[in-house]
N, CA, C and O atoms as a Maestro MAE file, in Angstrom:
{
 s_m_m2io_version
 :::
 2.0.0
}

f_m_ct {
 s_m_title
 :::
 protein
 m_atom[244] {
  # First column is atom index #
  i_m_mmod_type
  r_m_x_coord
  r_m_y_coord
  r_m_z_coord
  i_m_residue_number
  s_m_chain_name
  s_m_pdb_residue_name
  s_m_pdb_atom_name
  i_m_atomic_number
  :::
  1 25 122.733 125.231 159.231 1 A "MET " " N  " 7
  2 3 123.870 124.339 159.243 1 A "MET " " CA " 6
  3 2 123.830 123.515 160.525 1 A "MET " " C  " 6
  4 15 123.464 124.011 161.590 1 A "MET " " O  " 8
  5 25 124.211 122.256 160.398 2 A "TYR " " N  " 7
  6 3 124.254 121.351 161.532 2 A "TYR " " CA " 6
  7 2 125.698 121.011 161.863 2 A "TYR " " C  " 6
  8 15 126.574 121.031 160.998 2 A "TYR " " O  " 8
  9 25 125.923 120.701 163.121 3 A "THR " " N  " 7
  10 3 127.230 120.230 163.559 3 A "THR " " CA " 6
  11 2 127.072 118.804 164.049 3 A "THR " " C  " 6
  12 15 126.165 118.503 164.825 3 A "THR " " O  " 8
  13 25 127.945 117.937 163.601 4 A "LEU " " N  " 7
  14 3 127.892 116.527 163.962 4 A "LEU " " CA " 6
  15 2 129.270 116.116 164.455 4 A "LEU " " C  " 6
  16 15 130.274 116.358 163.785 4 A "LEU " " O  " 8
  17 25 129.315 115.501 165.615 5 A "THR " " N  " 7
  18 3 130.578 115.046 166.170 5 A "THR " " CA " 6
  19 2 130.680 113.539 165.972 5 A "THR " " C  " 6
  20 15 129.811 112.785 166.409 5 A "THR " " O  " 8
  21 25 131.749 113.110 165.311 6 A "LEU " " N  " 7
  22 3 131.958 111.691 165.025 6 A "LEU " " CA " 6
  23 2 133.309 111.250 165.558 6 A "LEU " " C  " 6
  24 15 134.276 112.012 165.531 6 A "LEU " " O  " 8
  25 25 133.372 110.011 166.044 7 A "ASP " " N  " 7
  26 3 134.687 109.476 166.361 7 A "ASP " " CA " 6
  27 2 135.283 108.933 165.059 7 A "ASP " " C  " 6
  28 15 134.610 108.920 164.028 7 A "ASP " " O  " 8
  29 25 136.515 108.495 165.101 8 A "GLN " " N  " 7
  30 3 137.219 108.051 163.889 8 A "GLN " " CA " 6
  31 2 136.489 106.909 163.185 8 A "GLN " " C  " 6
  32 15 136.388 106.896 161.958 8 A "GLN " " O  " 8
  33 25 135.982 105.954 163.960 9 A "GLU " " N  " 7
  34 3 135.273 104.809 163.380 9 A "GLU " " CA " 6
  35 2 134.001 105.260 162.660 9 A "GLU " " C  " 6
  36 15 133.707 104.787 161.562 9 A "GLU " " O  " 8
  37 25 133.261 106.161 163.266 10 A "GLN " " N  " 7
  38 3 132.043 106.679 162.647 10 A "GLN " " CA " 6
  39 2 132.373 107.477 161.393 10 A "GLN " " C  " 6
  40 15 131.672 107.382 160.386 10 A "GLN " " O  " 8
  41 25 133.431 108.253 161.459 11 A "HIS " " N  " 7
  42 3 133.874 109.051 160.313 11 A "HIS " " CA " 6
  43 2 134.188 108.150 159.128 11 A "HIS " " C  " 6
  44 15 133.743 108.414 158.011 11 A "HIS " " O  " 8
  45 25 134.945 107.099 159.362 12 A "GLU " " N  " 7
  46 3 135.312 106.171 158.288 12 A "GLU " " CA " 6
  47 2 134.091 105.438 157.742 12 A "GLU " " C  " 6
  48 15 133.974 105.242 156.532 12 A "GLU " " O  " 8
  49 25 133.180 105.031 158.628 13 A "ALA " " N  " 7
  50 3 131.971 104.331 158.188 13 A "ALA " " CA " 6
  51 2 131.116 105.239 157.309 13 A "ALA " " C  " 6
  52 15 130.630 104.810 156.263 13 A "ALA " " O  " 8
  53 25 130.932 106.483 157.725 14 A "LEU " " N  " 7
  54 3 130.134 107.425 156.941 14 A "LEU " " CA " 6
  55 2 130.783 107.691 155.591 14 A "LEU " " C  " 6
  56 15 130.099 107.769 154.571 14 A "LEU " " O  " 8
  57 25 132.087 107.829 155.588 15 A "LYS " " N  " 7
  58 3 132.817 108.046 154.336 15 A "LYS " " CA " 6
  59 2 132.619 106.862 153.384 15 A "LYS " " C  " 6
  60 15 132.378 107.063 152.193 15 A "LYS " " O  " 8
  61 25 132.717 105.643 153.894 16 A "GLU " " N  " 7
  62 3 132.514 104.449 153.062 16 A "GLU " " CA " 6
  63 2 131.093 104.376 152.527 16 A "GLU " " C  " 6
  64 15 130.881 104.021 151.367 16 A "GLU " " O  " 8
  65 25 130.127 104.706 153.360 17 A "ILE " " N  " 7
  66 3 128.721 104.692 152.933 17 A "ILE " " CA " 6
  67 2 128.496 105.700 151.813 17 A "ILE " " C  " 6
  68 15 127.836 105.393 150.820 17 A "ILE " " O  " 8
  69 25 129.039 106.894 151.970 18 A "LEU " " N  " 7
  70 3 128.887 107.923 150.939 18 A "LEU " " CA " 6
  71 2 129.550 107.498 149.635 18 A "LEU " " C  " 6
  72 15 128.971 107.671 148.563 18 A "LEU " " O  " 8
  73 25 130.751 106.947 149.715 19 A "GLU " " N  " 7
  74 3 131.452 106.502 148.510 19 A "GLU " " CA " 6
  75 2 130.678 105.394 147.798 19 A "GLU " " C  " 6
  76 15 130.579 105.396 146.571 19 A "GLU " " O  " 8
  77 25 130.136 104.460 148.554 20 A "CYS " " N  " 7
  78 3 129.345 103.373 147.968 20 A "CYS " " CA " 6
  79 2 128.072 103.925 147.322 20 A "CYS " " C  " 6
  80 15 127.711 103.526 146.215 20 A "CYS " " O  " 8
  81 25 127.405 104.828 148.006 21 A "SER " " N  " 7
  82 3 126.182 105.428 147.465 21 A "SER " " CA " 6
  83 2 126.461 106.206 146.189 21 A "SER " " C  " 6
  84 15 125.675 106.156 145.243 21 A "SER " " O  " 8
  85 25 127.575 106.923 146.160 22 A "LEU " " N  " 7
  86 3 127.948 107.671 144.955 22 A "LEU " " CA " 6
  87 2 128.202 106.734 143.786 22 A "LEU " " C  " 6
  88 15 127.811 107.025 142.656 22 A "LEU " " O  " 8
  89 25 128.845 105.626 144.050 23 A "SER " " N  " 7
  90 3 129.112 104.651 142.997 23 A "SER " " CA " 6
  91 2 127.804 104.077 142.445 23 A "SER " " C  " 6
  92 15 127.639 103.947 141.232 23 A "SER " " O  " 8
  93 25 126.892 103.741 143.332 24 A "GLU " " N  " 7
  94 3 125.598 103.204 142.910 24 A "GLU " " CA " 6
  95 2 124.792 104.253 142.152 24 A "GLU " " C  " 6
  96 15 124.125 103.936 141.168 24 A "GLU " " O  " 8
  97 25 124.853 105.497 142.609 25 A "LEU " " N  " 7
  98 3 124.134 106.574 141.926 25 A "LEU " " CA " 6
  99 2 124.652 106.768 140.509 25 A "LEU " " C  " 6
  100 15 123.872 106.962 139.578 25 A "LEU " " O  " 8
  101 25 125.960 106.717 140.351 26 A "HIS " " N  " 7
  102 3 126.545 106.873 139.016 26 A "HIS " " CA " 6
  103 2 125.968 105.827 138.064 26 A "HIS " " C  " 6
  104 15 125.563 106.152 136.947 26 A "HIS " " O  " 8
  105 25 125.932 104.592 138.504 27 A "SER " " N  " 7
  106 3 125.396 103.512 137.672 27 A "SER " " CA " 6
  107 2 123.917 103.741 137.364 27 A "SER " " C  " 6
  108 15 123.473 103.540 136.234 27 A "SER " " O  " 8
  109 25 123.168 104.157 138.366 28 A "GLU " " N  " 7
  110 3 121.739 104.388 138.160 28 A "GLU " " CA " 6
  111 2 121.501 105.559 137.210 28 A "GLU " " C  " 6
  112 15 120.596 105.507 136.378 28 A "GLU " " O  " 8
  113 25 122.301 106.607 137.327 29 A "ILE " " N  " 7
  114 3 122.172 107.762 136.433 29 A "ILE " " CA " 6
  115 2 122.413 107.341 134.987 29 A "ILE " " C  " 6
  116 15 121.663 107.727 134.090 29 A "ILE " " O  " 8
  117 25 123.449 106.559 134.766 30 A "VAL " " N  " 7
  118 3 123.802 106.111 133.414 30 A "VAL " " CA " 6
  119 2 122.682 105.274 132.796 30 A "VAL " " C  " 6
  120 15 122.439 105.358 131.593 30 A "VAL " " O  " 8
  121 25 122.006 104.475 133.606 31 A "HIS " " N  " 7
  122 3 121.004 103.547 133.077 31 A "HIS " " CA " 6
  123 2 119.570 104.084 133.130 31 A "HIS " " C  " 6
  124 15 118.631 103.359 132.803 31 A "HIS " " O  " 8
  125 25 119.393 105.331 133.532 32 A "THR " " N  " 7
  126 3 118.053 105.910 133.640 32 A "THR " " CA " 6
  127 2 117.711 106.697 132.378 32 A "THR " " C  " 6
  128 15 118.492 107.528 131.915 32 A "THR " " O  " 8
  129 25 116.533 106.420 131.835 33 A "ASP " " N  " 7
  130 3 116.072 107.119 130.639 33 A "ASP " " CA " 6
  131 2 115.182 108.321 130.967 33 A "ASP " " C  " 6
  132 15 115.133 109.285 130.203 33 A "ASP " " O  " 8
  133 25 114.490 108.265 132.084 34 A "ASN " " N  " 7
  134 3 113.584 109.334 132.479 34 A "ASN " " CA " 6
  135 2 114.391 110.573 132.872 34 A "ASN " " C  " 6
  136 15 115.152 110.541 133.839 34 A "ASN " " O  " 8
  137 25 114.223 111.660 132.121 35 A "ARG " " N  " 7
  138 3 115.035 112.864 132.343 35 A "ARG " " CA " 6
  139 2 114.807 113.500 133.708 35 A "ARG " " C  " 6
  140 15 115.757 113.956 134.345 35 A "ARG " " O  " 8
  141 25 113.575 113.536 134.156 36 A "CYS " " N  " 7
  142 3 113.285 114.137 135.467 36 A "CYS " " CA " 6
  143 2 113.931 113.329 136.588 36 A "CYS " " C  " 6
  144 15 114.524 113.887 137.512 36 A "CYS " " O  " 8
  145 25 113.808 112.013 136.491 37 A "TYR " " N  " 7
  146 3 114.410 111.144 137.502 37 A "TYR " " CA " 6
  147 2 115.930 111.243 137.450 37 A "TYR " " C  " 6
  148 15 116.592 111.263 138.488 37 A "TYR " " O  " 8
  149 25 116.481 111.305 136.243 38 A "LYS " " N  " 7
  150 3 117.930 111.429 136.077 38 A "LYS " " CA " 6
  151 2 118.421 112.721 136.731 38 A "LYS " " C  " 6
  152 15 119.459 112.720 137.392 38 A "LYS " " O  " 8
  153 25 117.694 113.812 136.555 39 A "GLN " " N  " 7
  154 3 118.097 115.079 137.168 39 A "GLN " " CA " 6
  155 2 118.018 114.997 138.686 39 A "GLN " " C  " 6
  156 15 118.886 115.523 139.382 39 A "GLN " " O  " 8
  157 25 116.987 114.343 139.199 40 A "ALA " " N  " 7
  158 3 116.869 114.173 140.653 40 A "ALA " " CA " 6
  159 2 118.049 113.370 141.197 40 A "ALA " " C  " 6
  160 15 118.568 113.674 142.271 40 A "ALA " " O  " 8
  161 25 118.468 112.352 140.459 41 A "LEU " " N  " 7
  162 3 119.627 111.556 140.875 41 A "LEU " " CA " 6
  163 2 120.905 112.390 140.841 41 A "LEU " " C  " 6
  164 15 121.749 112.275 141.730 41 A "LEU " " O  " 8
  165 25 121.044 113.221 139.823 42 A "LYS " " N  " 7
  166 3 122.225 114.092 139.733 42 A "LYS " " CA " 6
  167 2 122.252 115.091 140.887 42 A "LYS " " C  " 6
  168 15 123.311 115.380 141.444 42 A "LYS " " O  " 8
  169 25 121.083 115.613 141.240 43 A "ASP " " N  " 7
  170 3 121.001 116.538 142.372 43 A "ASP " " CA " 6
  171 2 121.404 115.834 143.668 43 A "ASP " " C  " 6
  172 15 122.122 116.398 144.492 43 A "ASP " " O  " 8
  173 25 120.938 114.605 143.837 44 A "ARG " " N  " 7
  174 3 121.294 113.819 145.023 44 A "ARG " " CA " 6
  175 2 122.796 113.561 145.051 44 A "ARG " " C  " 6
  176 15 123.428 113.621 146.106 44 A "ARG " " O  " 8
  177 25 123.357 113.272 143.881 45 A "LYS " " N  " 7
  178 3 124.795 113.020 143.784 45 A "LYS " " CA " 6
  179 2 125.588 114.242 144.241 45 A "LYS " " C  " 6
  180 15 126.587 114.105 144.947 45 A "LYS " " O  " 8
  181 25 125.153 115.424 143.847 46 A "GLU " " N  " 7
  182 3 125.834 116.655 144.257 46 A "GLU " " CA " 6
  183 2 125.801 116.833 145.772 46 A "GLU " " C  " 6
  184 15 126.792 117.246 146.374 46 A "GLU " " O  " 8
  185 25 124.666 116.523 146.385 47 A "VAL " " N  " 7
  186 3 124.554 116.625 147.844 47 A "VAL " " CA " 6
  187 2 125.527 115.657 148.510 47 A "VAL " " C  " 6
  188 15 126.225 116.022 149.456 47 A "VAL " " O  " 8
  189 25 125.569 114.428 148.016 48 A "LEU " " N  " 7
  190 3 126.471 113.432 148.596 48 A "LEU " " CA " 6
  191 2 127.931 113.820 148.389 48 A "LEU " " C  " 6
  192 15 128.757 113.622 149.280 48 A "LEU " " O  " 8
  193 25 128.254 114.371 147.223 49 A "LEU " " N  " 7
  194 3 129.629 114.812 146.963 49 A "LEU " " CA " 6
  195 2 130.040 115.943 147.907 49 A "LEU " " C  " 6
  196 15 131.154 115.943 148.430 49 A "LEU " " O  " 8
  197 25 129.145 116.899 148.122 50 A "ARG " " N  " 7
  198 3 129.454 117.994 149.052 50 A "ARG " " CA " 6
  199 2 129.664 117.460 150.465 50 A "ARG " " C  " 6
  200 15 130.551 117.919 151.186 50 A "ARG " " O  " 8
  201 25 128.846 116.492 150.852 51 A "THR " " N  " 7
  202 3 128.984 115.893 152.180 51 A "THR " " CA " 6
  203 2 130.311 115.157 152.305 51 A "THR " " C  " 6
  204 15 131.016 115.304 153.303 51 A "THR " " O  " 8
  205 25 130.648 114.369 151.294 52 A "LEU " " N  " 7
  206 3 131.914 113.639 151.305 52 A "LEU " " CA " 6
  207 2 133.096 114.601 151.314 52 A "LEU " " C  " 6
  208 15 134.060 114.386 152.049 52 A "LEU " " O  " 8
  209 25 133.035 115.644 150.518 53 A "ASN " " N  " 7
  210 3 134.108 116.641 150.496 53 A "ASN " " CA " 6
  211 2 134.255 117.320 151.856 53 A "ASN " " C  " 6
  212 15 135.369 117.612 152.291 53 A "ASN " " O  " 8
  213 25 133.142 117.567 152.516 54 A "GLY " " N  " 7
  214 3 133.193 118.144 153.857 54 A "GLY " " CA " 6
  215 2 133.868 117.215 154.847 54 A "GLY " " C  " 6
  216 15 134.658 117.652 155.682 54 A "GLY " " O  " 8
  217 25 133.554 115.935 154.751 55 A "LEU " " N  " 7
  218 3 134.202 114.952 155.624 55 A "LEU " " CA " 6
  219 2 135.697 114.888 155.366 55 A "LEU " " C  " 6
  220 15 136.493 114.803 156.300 55 A "LEU " " O  " 8
  221 25 136.069 114.929 154.111 56 A "GLN " " N  " 7
  222 3 137.483 114.825 153.764 56 A "GLN " " CA " 6
  223 2 138.249 116.070 154.187 56 A "GLN " " C  " 6
  224 15 139.408 115.973 154.591 56 A "GLN " " O  " 8
  225 25 137.618 117.237 154.099 57 A "SER " " N  " 7
  226 3 138.316 118.460 154.502 57 A "SER " " CA " 6
  227 2 138.491 118.515 156.014 57 A "SER " " C  " 6
  228 15 139.495 119.033 156.500 57 A "SER " " O  " 8
  229 25 137.531 117.989 156.758 58 A "VAL " " N  " 7
  230 3 137.650 117.939 158.216 58 A "VAL " " CA " 6
  231 2 138.777 116.990 158.607 58 A "VAL " " C  " 6
  232 15 139.533 117.271 159.537 58 A "VAL " " O  " 8
  233 25 138.889 115.877 157.905 59 A "ALA " " N  " 7
  234 3 139.939 114.900 158.202 59 A "ALA " " CA " 6
  235 2 141.316 115.473 157.901 59 A "ALA " " C  " 6
  236 15 142.298 115.091 158.537 59 A "ALA " " O  " 8
  237 25 141.397 116.384 156.941 60 A "ALA " " N  " 7
  238 3 142.680 116.974 156.558 60 A "ALA " " CA " 6
  239 2 143.156 118.006 157.579 60 A "ALA " " C  " 6
  240 15 144.346 118.316 157.644 60 A "ALA " " O  " 8
  241 25 142.224 118.538 158.375 61 A "ASP " " N  " 7
  242 3 142.592 119.563 159.376 61 A "ASP " " CA " 6
  243 2 143.317 118.978 160.557 61 A "ASP " " C  " 6
  244 15 143.690 119.708 161.476 61 A "ASP " " O  " 8
  :::
 }
 m_bond[243] {
  # First column is bond index #
  i_m_from
  i_m_to
  i_m_order
  :::
  1 1 2 1
  2 2 3 1
  3 3 4 2
  4 3 5 1
  5 5 6 1
  6 6 7 1
  7 7 8 2
  8 7 9 1
  9 9 10 1
  10 10 11 1
  11 11 12 2
  12 11 13 1
  13 13 14 1
  14 14 15 1
  15 15 16 2
  16 15 17 1
  17 17 18 1
  18 18 19 1
  19 19 20 2
  20 19 21 1
  21 21 22 1
  22 22 23 1
  23 23 24 2
  24 23 25 1
  25 25 26 1
  26 26 27 1
  27 27 28 2
  28 27 29 1
  29 29 30 1
  30 30 31 1
  31 31 32 2
  32 31 33 1
  33 33 34 1
  34 34 35 1
  35 35 36 2
  36 35 37 1
  37 37 38 1
  38 38 39 1
  39 39 40 2
  40 39 41 1
  41 41 42 1
  42 42 43 1
  43 43 44 2
  44 43 45 1
  45 45 46 1
  46 46 47 1
  47 47 48 2
  48 47 49 1
  49 49 50 1
  50 50 51 1
  51 51 52 2
  52 51 53 1
  53 53 54 1
  54 54 55 1
  55 55 56 2
  56 55 57 1
  57 57 58 1
  58 58 59 1
  59 59 60 2
  60 59 61 1
  61 61 62 1
  62 62 63 1
  63 63 64 2
  64 63 65 1
  65 65 66 1
  66 66 67 1
  67 67 68 2
  68 67 69 1
  69 69 70 1
  70 70 71 1
  71 71 72 2
  72 71 73 1
  73 73 74 1
  74 74 75 1
  75 75 76 2
  76 75 77 1
  77 77 78 1
  78 78 79 1
  79 79 80 2
  80 79 81 1
  81 81 82 1
  82 82 83 1
  83 83 84 2
  84 83 85 1
  85 85 86 1
  86 86 87 1
  87 87 88 2
  88 87 89 1
  89 89 90 1
  90 90 91 1
  91 91 92 2
  92 91 93 1
  93 93 94 1
  94 94 95 1
  95 95 96 2
  96 95 97 1
  97 97 98 1
  98 98 99 1
  99 99 100 2
  100 99 101 1
  101 101 102 1
  102 102 103 1
  103 103 104 2
  104 103 105 1
  105 105 106 1
  106 106 107 1
  107 107 108 2
  108 107 109 1
  109 109 110 1
  110 110 111 1
  111 111 112 2
  112 111 113 1
  113 113 114 1
  114 114 115 1
  115 115 116 2
  116 115 117 1
  117 117 118 1
  118 118 119 1
  119 119 120 2
  120 119 121 1
  121 121 122 1
  122 122 123 1
  123 123 124 2
  124 123 125 1
  125 125 126 1
  126 126 127 1
  127 127 128 2
  128 127 129 1
  129 129 130 1
  130 130 131 1
  131 131 132 2
  132 131 133 1
  133 133 134 1
  134 134 135 1
  135 135 136 2
  136 135 137 1
  137 137 138 1
  138 138 139 1
  139 139 140 2
  140 139 141 1
  141 141 142 1
  142 142 143 1
  143 143 144 2
  144 143 145 1
  145 145 146 1
  146 146 147 1
  147 147 148 2
  148 147 149 1
  149 149 150 1
  150 150 151 1
  151 151 152 2
  152 151 153 1
  153 153 154 1
  154 154 155 1
  155 155 156 2
  156 155 157 1
  157 157 158 1
  158 158 159 1
  159 159 160 2
  160 159 161 1
  161 161 162 1
  162 162 163 1
  163 163 164 2
  164 163 165 1
  165 165 166 1
  166 166 167 1
  167 167 168 2
  168 167 169 1
  169 169 170 1
  170 170 171 1
  171 171 172 2
  172 171 173 1
  173 173 174 1
  174 174 175 1
  175 175 176 2
  176 175 177 1
  177 177 178 1
  178 178 179 1
  179 179 180 2
  180 179 181 1
  181 181 182 1
  182 182 183 1
  183 183 184 2
  184 183 185 1
  185 185 186 1
  186 186 187 1
  187 187 188 2
  188 187 189 1
  189 189 190 1
  190 190 191 1
  191 191 192 2
  192 191 193 1
  193 193 194 1
  194 194 195 1
  195 195 196 2
  196 195 197 1
  197 197 198 1
  198 198 199 1
  199 199 200 2
  200 199 201 1
  201 201 202 1
  202 202 203 1
  203 203 204 2
  204 203 205 1
  205 205 206 1
  206 206 207 1
  207 207 208 2
  208 207 209 1
  209 209 210 1
  210 210 211 1
  211 211 212 2
  212 211 213 1
  213 213 214 1
  214 214 215 1
  215 215 216 2
  216 215 217 1
  217 217 218 1
  218 218 219 1
  219 219 220 2
  220 219 221 1
  221 221 222 1
  222 222 223 1
  223 223 224 2
  224 223 225 1
  225 225 226 1
  226 226 227 1
  227 227 228 2
  228 227 229 1
  229 229 230 1
  230 230 231 1
  231 231 232 2
  232 231 233 1
  233 233 234 1
  234 234 235 1
  235 235 236 2
  236 235 237 1
  237 237 238 1
  238 238 239 1
  239 239 240 2
  240 239 241 1
  241 241 242 1
  242 242 243 1
  243 243 244 2
  :::
 }
}
């Protein structure tokens, strides 16, 4: 596990980047026919979701 210290501006920027990436991934997953690639995209989406959820839970504390 890693620890990362962010100021408020960095926190918001990272959150926006993750949200944008998740949106783009969703579109790419929907339009991908290759099953292996689609699964890799879904796996990436899960990693990004966990990261975003971690950021949001830290902000709630």
